[in-house]
C-alpha positions as CSV (number, residue, x, y, z in Angstrom):
1,M,-68.3,250.1,76.6
2,Y,-70.9,251.3,74.1
3,A,-70.1,251.5,70.3
4,A,-71.2,254.7,68.4
5,P,-74.1,254.3,66.2
6,Y,-73.4,253.2,62.6
7,Y,-69.7,252.7,63.2
8,S,-67.8,249.5,63.1
9,F,-66.1,248.5,66.4
10,I,-63.9,245.6,67.5
11,D,-65.3,243.3,70.1
12,L,-63.1,242.9,73.2
13,V,-62.6,239.2,72.8
14,T,-62.9,238.2,69.1
15,D,-60.8,240.9,67.5
16,V,-63.0,240.7,64.5
17,T,-65.2,243.5,63.1
18,I,-68.8,243.5,63.9
19,E,-70.5,246.1,61.5
20,P,-73.3,248.2,62.5
21,G,-76.7,246.7,61.9
22,T,-75.5,243.2,62.6
23,V,-78.2,240.9,63.9
24,Y,-78.0,237.4,65.2
25,H,-81.1,234.9,65.1
26,M,-81.6,231.7,67.3
27,E,-84.8,230.0,67.8
28,G,-87.2,233.0,68.4
29,F,-84.6,235.5,69.8
30,T,-82.7,238.1,67.8
31,V,-79.6,240.1,69.1
32,D,-79.4,243.7,67.9
33,V,-75.7,244.4,67.9
34,T,-76.1,248.3,67.2
35,R,-78.6,249.0,70.1
36,R,-77.3,246.2,72.2
37,H,-80.6,244.6,72.9
38,I,-82.1,241.1,73.0
39,I,-85.3,241.1,71.0
40,T,-88.1,238.3,71.4
41,P,-91.6,238.4,69.8
42,Q,-93.0,239.9,73.1
43,Q,-90.3,242.4,74.3
44,T,-86.9,243.9,74.1
45,L,-84.6,243.2,76.7
46,N,-81.8,245.4,78.1
47,V,-78.4,243.9,78.7
48,R,-75.6,245.1,80.9
49,P,-72.5,246.2,78.9
50,K,-70.0,243.6,80.1
51,T,-72.8,240.5,79.8
52,F,-73.6,241.8,76.4
53,S,-69.9,241.8,75.3
54,L,-69.6,238.3,76.9
55,L,-72.6,237.3,74.6
56,L,-71.0,238.6,71.4
57,Q,-68.0,236.3,72.1
58,F,-70.3,233.6,72.2
59,L,-72.2,234.5,69.3
60,E,-69.0,234.9,67.1
61,N,-67.7,231.6,68.4
62,P,-70.8,229.2,68.7
63,L,-69.8,225.6,69.4
64,Q,-66.5,226.5,70.7
65,V,-65.4,225.9,74.3
66,L,-64.1,229.4,75.6
67,A,-61.5,229.3,78.3
68,K,-62.5,231.1,81.6
69,D,-59.3,232.8,81.8
70,L,-59.6,234.1,78.5
71,L,-63.1,235.5,78.9
72,L,-62.0,237.2,82.2
73,N,-58.9,238.5,80.9
74,K,-60.6,240.2,77.6
75,I,-64.1,241.2,78.7
76,W,-63.0,242.5,82.2
77,D,-59.6,243.7,80.8
78,D,-59.8,247.1,82.8
79,V,-60.4,245.9,86.2
80,T,-59.2,242.8,88.3
81,V,-62.2,240.5,89.2
82,E,-62.8,237.1,90.7
83,E,-64.3,234.3,88.6
84,Q,-67.6,234.7,90.2
85,V,-68.2,237.6,88.2
86,L,-68.0,235.6,85.1
87,V,-70.4,233.0,86.7
88,Q,-72.8,235.8,87.2
89,S,-72.8,236.9,83.9
90,I,-73.4,233.2,82.6
91,R,-76.3,233.2,84.7
92,E,-77.6,236.4,83.5
93,L,-77.4,235.2,79.7
94,R,-79.1,232.1,80.9
95,Q,-82.1,233.8,82.4
96,L,-82.3,236.1,79.5
97,F,-82.7,233.4,76.9
98,A,-84.6,230.9,79.2
99,P,-86.0,228.4,78.6
100,L,-83.3,227.8,75.7
101,D,-80.2,225.8,76.8
102,I,-77.8,228.2,75.2
103,I,-74.6,227.7,77.2
104,Q,-72.9,224.3,78.3
105,T,-70.3,224.4,81.1
106,H,-67.2,222.3,80.5
107,P,-65.8,221.7,84.2
108,R,-62.4,223.1,84.6
109,K,-62.3,224.1,80.8
110,G,-64.7,227.0,80.2
111,Y,-68.1,227.5,78.4
112,A,-69.6,226.6,75.0
113,W,-72.6,228.1,73.0
114,I,-74.4,225.2,72.0
115,I,-77.4,226.2,69.5
116,P,-77.1,227.3,66.0
117,V,-76.6,231.0,65.2
118,E,-77.6,232.8,62.1
119,K,-75.6,236.1,61.5
120,L,-77.2,238.8,59.3
121,H,-76.4,242.4,58.3
122,Q,-78.9,245.1,57.6
123,S,-78.6,248.7,56.6
124,P,-78.5,251.2,59.2
125,E,-81.8,252.9,57.9
126,L,-83.7,249.9,58.8
127,N,-85.4,249.4,61.9
128,P,-83.7,246.9,63.9
129,I,-86.8,246.5,66.3
130,A,-89.0,245.3,63.5
131,K,-90.4,241.8,64.0
132,P,-87.4,239.5,63.7
133,A,-89.0,237.2,61.1
134,K,-88.9,240.1,58.6
135,V,-85.4,241.0,59.2
136,A,-83.8,238.2,56.9
137,K,-86.1,239.8,54.0
138,K,-84.7,243.2,54.4
139,T,-81.3,242.2,54.3
140,A,-78.8,243.8,51.7
141,K,-78.3,242.0,48.5
142,A,-74.7,241.0,49.2
143,V,-76.0,239.0,52.1
144,T,-78.5,237.3,49.6
145,A,-75.8,236.2,47.6
146,L,-74.3,234.3,50.4
147,G,-77.4,232.8,51.3
148,V,-76.1,229.4,50.3
149,V,-72.9,229.7,52.2
150,V,-75.0,230.6,55.4
151,L,-77.3,227.8,54.9
152,L,-74.2,225.5,54.5
153,V,-72.6,226.9,57.8
154,L,-75.9,226.5,59.6
155,G,-76.4,223.2,58.6
156,I,-72.9,222.3,60.0
157,F,-73.6,224.0,63.3
158,S,-77.0,222.2,63.5
159,L,-75.1,218.9,62.7
160,K,-72.4,219.6,65.5
161,N,-75.1,220.7,67.9
162,Y,-77.1,217.4,67.1
163,V,-74.0,215.2,67.8
164,A,-72.9,217.0,70.9
165,E,-76.6,216.4,72.6
166,K,-76.2,212.6,71.6
167,P,-75.2,210.6,74.6
168,V,-71.4,209.6,74.1
169,S,-72.1,206.5,76.1
170,E,-74.9,204.1,76.7
171,N,-74.6,203.7,80.4
172,I,-78.2,204.3,81.7
173,I,-78.6,202.3,84.9
174,T,-81.8,201.3,86.6
175,V,-81.5,199.8,90.0
176,L,-84.4,197.7,91.2
177,P,-85.7,197.7,94.5
178,I,-84.0,194.8,96.7
179,N,-85.5,191.5,97.0
180,N,-85.1,191.2,100.7
181,R,-85.1,187.6,102.0
182,M,-83.4,188.7,105.5
183,E,-85.4,187.4,108.5
184,G,-86.9,190.1,110.8
185,S,-89.5,192.8,110.3
186,N,-86.8,195.6,111.5
187,L,-85.4,195.4,108.1
188,L,-88.3,196.1,105.9
189,W,-86.5,199.4,105.0
190,V,-83.9,197.4,103.0
191,R,-86.1,197.0,99.8
192,L,-86.0,200.9,99.1
193,G,-83.4,202.2,101.4
194,M,-80.5,200.1,100.1
195,M,-81.6,200.6,96.7
196,D,-81.4,204.5,97.2
197,Q,-78.2,204.2,98.8
198,L,-76.8,202.3,95.8
199,I,-78.2,204.9,93.4
200,Q,-77.1,208.0,95.3
201,S,-73.5,206.5,95.4
202,L,-73.4,206.5,91.6
203,Q,-72.7,209.8,90.4
204,L,-74.4,211.4,87.2
205,S,-72.2,212.5,84.3
206,P,-72.2,213.1,80.4
207,N,-71.2,209.3,80.4
208,V,-73.6,207.8,82.9
209,Q,-77.3,208.3,83.8
210,V,-78.8,206.7,86.9
211,F,-82.6,206.9,87.4
212,D,-83.5,208.0,90.8
213,A,-85.7,205.9,93.0
214,P,-89.1,207.7,92.6
215,Y,-88.6,207.2,88.8
216,V,-87.8,203.6,89.1
217,L,-91.0,203.1,91.1
218,H,-92.9,204.7,88.4
219,L,-91.3,202.4,86.0
220,L,-92.5,199.5,88.0
221,E,-96.0,201.0,88.2
222,V,-96.5,201.5,84.5
223,S,-94.6,198.1,83.5
224,G,-97.6,196.0,84.2
225,V,-95.4,193.1,85.6
226,D,-95.5,191.4,88.9
227,D,-92.6,192.4,90.9
228,S,-91.9,188.8,91.9
229,N,-91.1,187.7,88.4
230,R,-87.7,189.3,88.1
231,V,-86.5,188.1,84.8
232,Q,-89.8,189.3,82.9
233,L,-89.4,192.5,85.0
234,V,-86.1,193.3,83.8
235,N,-87.1,192.5,80.3
236,R,-89.9,194.9,80.7
237,I,-87.7,197.7,82.0
238,F,-85.6,197.5,78.9
239,E,-88.8,197.7,76.9
240,I,-90.2,200.8,78.6
241,S,-87.0,202.7,79.3
242,G,-83.5,203.5,77.9
243,S,-81.8,201.4,80.2
244,S,-78.4,199.8,79.2
245,L,-77.8,198.2,82.4
246,V,-80.6,197.0,85.1
247,V,-79.4,195.9,88.4
248,D,-81.3,193.2,90.2
249,L,-80.4,192.3,93.9
250,E,-81.2,189.8,96.5
251,L,-80.4,190.0,100.1
252,S,-80.3,187.3,102.4
253,G,-78.4,185.9,105.5
254,S,-78.7,187.4,108.9
255,V,-77.7,190.5,110.9
256,N,-73.8,190.9,110.7
257,D,-73.7,188.2,108.2
258,Y,-75.0,189.9,104.9
259,R,-75.1,187.9,101.7
260,L,-76.0,190.1,98.4
261,L,-76.5,188.1,95.1
262,Y,-76.4,190.7,92.3
263,R,-77.1,190.2,88.8
264,L,-76.3,192.8,86.1
265,F,-78.4,192.7,83.0
266,T,-77.6,194.3,79.8
267,P,-80.1,194.0,76.7
268,T,-78.0,191.3,75.3
269,D,-76.0,189.4,78.4
270,Q,-76.0,189.1,82.1
271,S,-73.4,188.8,84.7
272,S,-73.8,187.8,88.5
273,G,-71.8,187.5,91.8
274,V,-72.2,187.4,95.5
275,I,-70.9,190.2,98.2
276,M,-70.5,189.0,101.8
277,E,-70.0,191.7,104.5
278,N,-70.9,192.2,108.2
279,Q,-72.2,195.5,107.4
280,L,-74.7,196.9,104.9
281,D,-72.8,199.8,103.9
282,K,-69.9,197.9,102.9
283,V,-72.2,195.8,101.2
284,V,-73.3,198.7,98.9
285,E,-70.0,200.1,98.6
286,N,-68.6,196.9,97.2
287,L,-71.4,196.6,94.8
288,A,-71.0,200.3,93.8
289,K,-67.4,199.5,92.8
290,V,-68.5,196.5,90.8
291,I,-71.0,198.7,88.8
292,A,-68.4,201.6,88.6
293,T,-66.1,199.3,87.0
294,K,-68.7,198.1,84.4
295,T,-70.0,201.6,83.6
296,D,-67.2,204.1,84.2
297,A,-69.5,205.9,86.7
298,R,-67.8,208.0,89.4
299,L,-68.7,207.2,93.0
300,D,-69.6,209.3,96.0
301,L,-69.4,206.9,99.0
302,S,-69.0,209.7,101.4
303,H,-72.9,209.5,102.6
304,L,-73.1,205.8,103.5
305,N,-73.8,204.5,106.9
306,A,-75.0,201.2,108.4
307,E,-78.6,202.3,109.2
308,F,-79.3,204.4,106.3
309,N,-83.0,204.4,106.3
310,S,-86.5,203.7,107.8
311,S,-88.9,201.1,107.7
312,L,-91.6,203.8,107.4
313,I,-90.7,204.6,103.7
314,A,-91.1,200.9,102.8
315,E,-94.5,200.9,104.4
316,A,-95.5,204.2,102.9
317,V,-94.8,202.7,99.4
318,E,-96.7,199.5,100.2
319,K,-99.6,201.7,101.2
320,G,-99.3,203.8,98.0
321,N,-99.3,200.6,96.0
322,Q,-102.4,199.5,97.7
323,G,-104.4,202.9,96.9
324,E,-104.2,203.9,100.5
325,T,-102.7,207.4,99.7
326,A,-103.8,209.4,102.9
327,A,-102.2,206.5,104.9
328,A,-99.0,206.7,103.0
329,I,-98.6,210.3,103.3
330,A,-99.1,210.0,106.9
331,L,-96.2,207.6,107.2
332,L,-93.8,209.7,105.1
333,N,-94.8,212.9,107.2
334,S,-93.7,210.5,110.1
335,A,-90.6,209.7,108.3
336,V,-89.3,213.3,107.8
337,T,-90.2,214.3,111.4
338,I,-88.1,211.5,112.7
339,E,-85.4,211.8,110.1
340,P,-85.4,215.6,108.8
341,D,-82.4,215.1,106.6
342,N,-84.0,211.8,104.8
343,V,-84.2,213.3,101.2
344,L,-85.9,210.3,99.7
345,A,-88.7,210.4,102.3
346,Y,-89.5,214.2,101.4
347,Q,-89.2,213.4,97.7
348,L,-91.8,210.6,97.8
349,L,-94.0,213.0,100.3
350,I,-93.8,215.8,97.9
351,E,-94.7,213.7,94.8
352,S,-97.5,212.2,96.6
353,A,-98.8,215.6,97.6
354,H,-98.3,216.6,93.8
355,Y,-100.4,213.7,92.8
356,Q,-103.2,215.1,95.2
357,Q,-102.8,218.7,94.0
358,D,-102.1,219.8,97.4
359,W,-100.0,222.7,96.1
360,P,-99.3,224.4,99.4
361,S,-98.0,220.9,101.0
362,V,-95.7,220.7,98.0
363,I,-94.5,224.2,98.3
364,S,-93.8,223.9,101.9
365,N,-92.1,220.7,101.9
366,A,-90.0,221.4,98.9
367,K,-88.7,224.5,100.6
368,K,-87.8,222.6,103.8
369,V,-85.8,219.7,101.9
370,I,-84.3,222.3,99.6
371,A,-82.6,223.8,102.7
372,V,-81.5,220.4,103.8
373,A,-80.1,219.3,100.3
374,E,-78.1,222.5,99.9
375,Q,-76.7,221.9,103.4
376,H,-75.6,218.6,102.5
377,Q,-74.5,219.5,99.1
378,Y,-77.2,216.9,97.6
379,A,-76.6,216.1,94.2
380,R,-80.2,216.1,92.8
381,T,-81.3,219.4,94.5
382,H,-82.8,220.3,91.1
383,V,-85.5,217.8,91.6
384,F,-87.1,220.0,94.5
385,Y,-86.7,223.1,92.8
386,Y,-88.5,221.5,89.7
387,L,-91.3,220.3,91.9
388,L,-91.5,223.8,93.6
389,A,-91.6,225.4,90.2
390,S,-94.4,223.2,89.1
391,A,-96.6,223.7,92.3
392,E,-96.2,227.6,91.9
393,L,-97.2,227.4,88.3
394,A,-100.1,225.4,89.3
395,Q,-101.2,228.2,91.7
396,G,-100.9,230.7,89.1
397,D,-97.8,232.3,90.2
398,V,-95.7,232.4,87.0
399,E,-92.8,234.6,88.1
400,Q,-92.1,232.5,90.9
401,A,-92.3,229.3,88.8
402,R,-89.9,230.8,86.4
403,H,-87.5,231.7,89.1
404,Y,-87.5,228.4,90.6
405,L,-87.4,226.7,87.3
406,F,-84.4,228.6,86.2
407,I,-82.4,227.4,89.4
408,A,-83.6,223.8,88.6
409,Q,-82.4,224.1,84.9
410,E,-78.9,225.4,86.0
411,L,-78.5,222.7,88.8
412,A,-79.7,219.9,86.4
413,E,-77.4,220.8,83.7
414,Q,-74.6,220.9,86.4
415,A,-75.6,217.4,87.7
416,F,-75.6,216.0,84.0
417,D,-79.3,214.8,84.6
418,S,-80.9,214.3,81.3
419,L,-84.1,213.1,82.6
420,Y,-85.0,216.0,84.8
421,Q,-83.6,218.5,82.0
422,A,-86.3,216.8,79.8
423,Y,-89.0,217.5,82.5
424,I,-87.7,221.1,83.2
425,A,-87.9,221.8,79.4
426,S,-91.6,220.6,79.2
427,L,-92.4,222.6,82.1
428,W,-91.1,225.7,80.4
429,G,-93.3,224.9,77.5
430,D,-96.2,224.7,80.1
431,I,-95.4,228.2,81.5
432,A,-95.1,229.4,77.8
433,L,-98.6,228.2,77.1
434,K,-99.9,229.8,80.3
435,T,-98.5,233.2,79.1
436,G,-99.8,232.7,75.5
437,D,-96.3,232.1,73.9
438,V,-97.2,229.3,71.8
439,H,-93.9,229.6,69.6
440,T,-91.7,229.3,72.8
441,A,-93.9,226.5,74.2
442,E,-93.3,224.5,70.9
443,I,-89.5,225.0,71.2
444,S,-89.4,223.9,74.8
445,Y,-91.4,220.8,74.2
446,Q,-89.1,219.9,71.5
447,R,-86.1,220.3,73.6
448,A,-87.7,218.4,76.2
449,M,-88.3,215.6,73.3
450,K,-84.4,215.6,72.6
451,H,-83.5,215.2,76.1
452,H,-85.9,212.2,76.4
453,Q,-84.3,210.9,73.2
454,A,-80.9,211.2,74.4
455,I,-81.5,208.7,77.1
456,A,-84.0,206.8,75.0
457,C,-86.9,207.1,77.3
458,P,-90.1,206.1,75.6
459,I,-92.4,206.9,78.6
460,G,-91.1,210.7,78.4
461,M,-91.3,210.8,74.8
462,S,-94.8,209.7,74.7
463,L,-95.7,212.5,77.2
464,V,-94.1,215.0,75.1
465,H,-95.7,213.6,72.0
466,R,-99.3,214.1,73.8
467,K,-98.2,217.9,74.7
468,L,-97.3,218.5,71.1
469,I,-100.7,216.8,69.8
470,E,-102.6,219.0,72.1
471,L,-100.5,222.3,71.1
472,Y,-100.9,221.6,67.2
473,S,-104.6,220.6,67.8
474,S,-105.4,224.0,69.4
475,Q,-103.6,225.9,66.5
476,K,-105.2,223.7,64.0
477,K,-102.0,222.5,62.5
478,N,-103.3,219.3,61.2
479,D,-100.1,218.0,59.4
480,L,-97.9,218.4,62.4
481,L,-100.8,217.0,64.6
482,M,-101.0,213.9,62.5
483,E,-97.2,213.6,62.4
484,Q,-96.9,213.7,66.1
485,R,-99.8,211.1,66.3
486,S,-98.1,208.6,64.0
487,Q,-95.1,208.9,66.0
488,L,-96.7,208.4,69.1
489,K,-98.4,205.3,67.7
490,Q,-95.3,203.7,66.6
491,L,-93.8,204.4,70.1
492,I,-96.7,202.8,71.9
493,E,-96.6,199.6,69.5
494,K,-92.7,199.3,69.7
495,H,-92.3,199.5,73.4
496,K,-95.8,198.2,74.4
497,L,-96.7,201.2,76.4
498,L,-99.9,201.1,78.4
499,I,-101.3,204.3,77.3
500,E,-104.1,205.2,74.9
501,L,-103.6,206.9,71.7
502,P,-105.5,210.3,71.6
503,Q,-108.6,210.3,69.5
504,L,-108.9,212.8,66.7
505,V,-111.9,215.2,66.9
506,G,-114.8,214.0,65.0
507,N,-113.7,210.2,65.4
């Protein structure tokens, strides 16, 4: 339902008067109520009527959880619809405002608009398609008189949004590769296979983050500590990651008589115990329950089985650590051929090809594993959409990159994966730079920084600092450049990161 120009109208949901000439501002976007458009510095976006009415509901009620039933009954009051219609409109809004994270899903409750909104009014004779940055200057005097109030409200919104993005728990879990003291070469797969099974058993949530196996291997690579010195390695993991719990495991015994010694480290304490079982899946299940009790993690034990991985993966990782990349890739290709449902093998294969900049291989294997992951309802499917988007961008297909990255973002939000939300936000920044949109790039990198800060990930923060340094250097914004460089220097020194501080031009 369209409103007649220059007449006040009542929005379907809010039951408050939205005056003609009303505009809403948020991080580079302007919503024009009169013309029912979304305006960016680059273009004007058309919005379907029902989706626009839904958008107004969110803008009039920012930072509030709006129930699904209420939205369905009010927005679609003239027709009976299924919940999927609301889901589709939410998806449309997220696409229109990408790369911003604008709407948070609250399972079984509803949705909330999560970024600050500035609401302004301008006279009808003014052109609402003017550059958004000038709209505020042309606002009526009455709004100017309310400027202090608006700033106070925005301050409250910003504070609420900041608090909402802070982790409500300190449960950030790193599971180290298994120290395998079992006899027999046929159990070489235990080191990574058992580790990955434990990781997959611990579900992500707003309260709990669990680093995936490839990221843990990356932490080991950059730690600079010998894997055999477990205590020193654990301390180093605390230094270079946001971990609040590091799980160190040692498997011994014999077939059908497994003994798992576990040590659970926190920054200030540790506990230990032994699990004895005749099946490895039972060992993992019992340990997952121990960790869940200590961290409030939710469990998914449906995928566990006694022979849950292949020695090919362990051999491939060893080859990779020795610099034999081609041999590692060959082994991983064999692994996915023998076990086409082995998601970890696919991820390691894709990331190896990514490192080699073999983009066709990344794209081909990512599409294969996405089909497998979606069939088995794999909780981290967003990882592969992210890698696929990254490869498409590297090959110059910006539209395909955007398409896959939007799916990755939506799935990462549903999975509560803060680490990959950070990666995805950073890639949105790379896409924006590719298209010359420096403003959106800066916003995206800052959002990536917030996600890394939420899980206290110094490695991730350092990468974003470097991107911002390059951005500000190209824009000759020396003050911002120096600020980012100073923060990066403090980060490197505090966490003893093995990276170099970028040199200033002329030094």
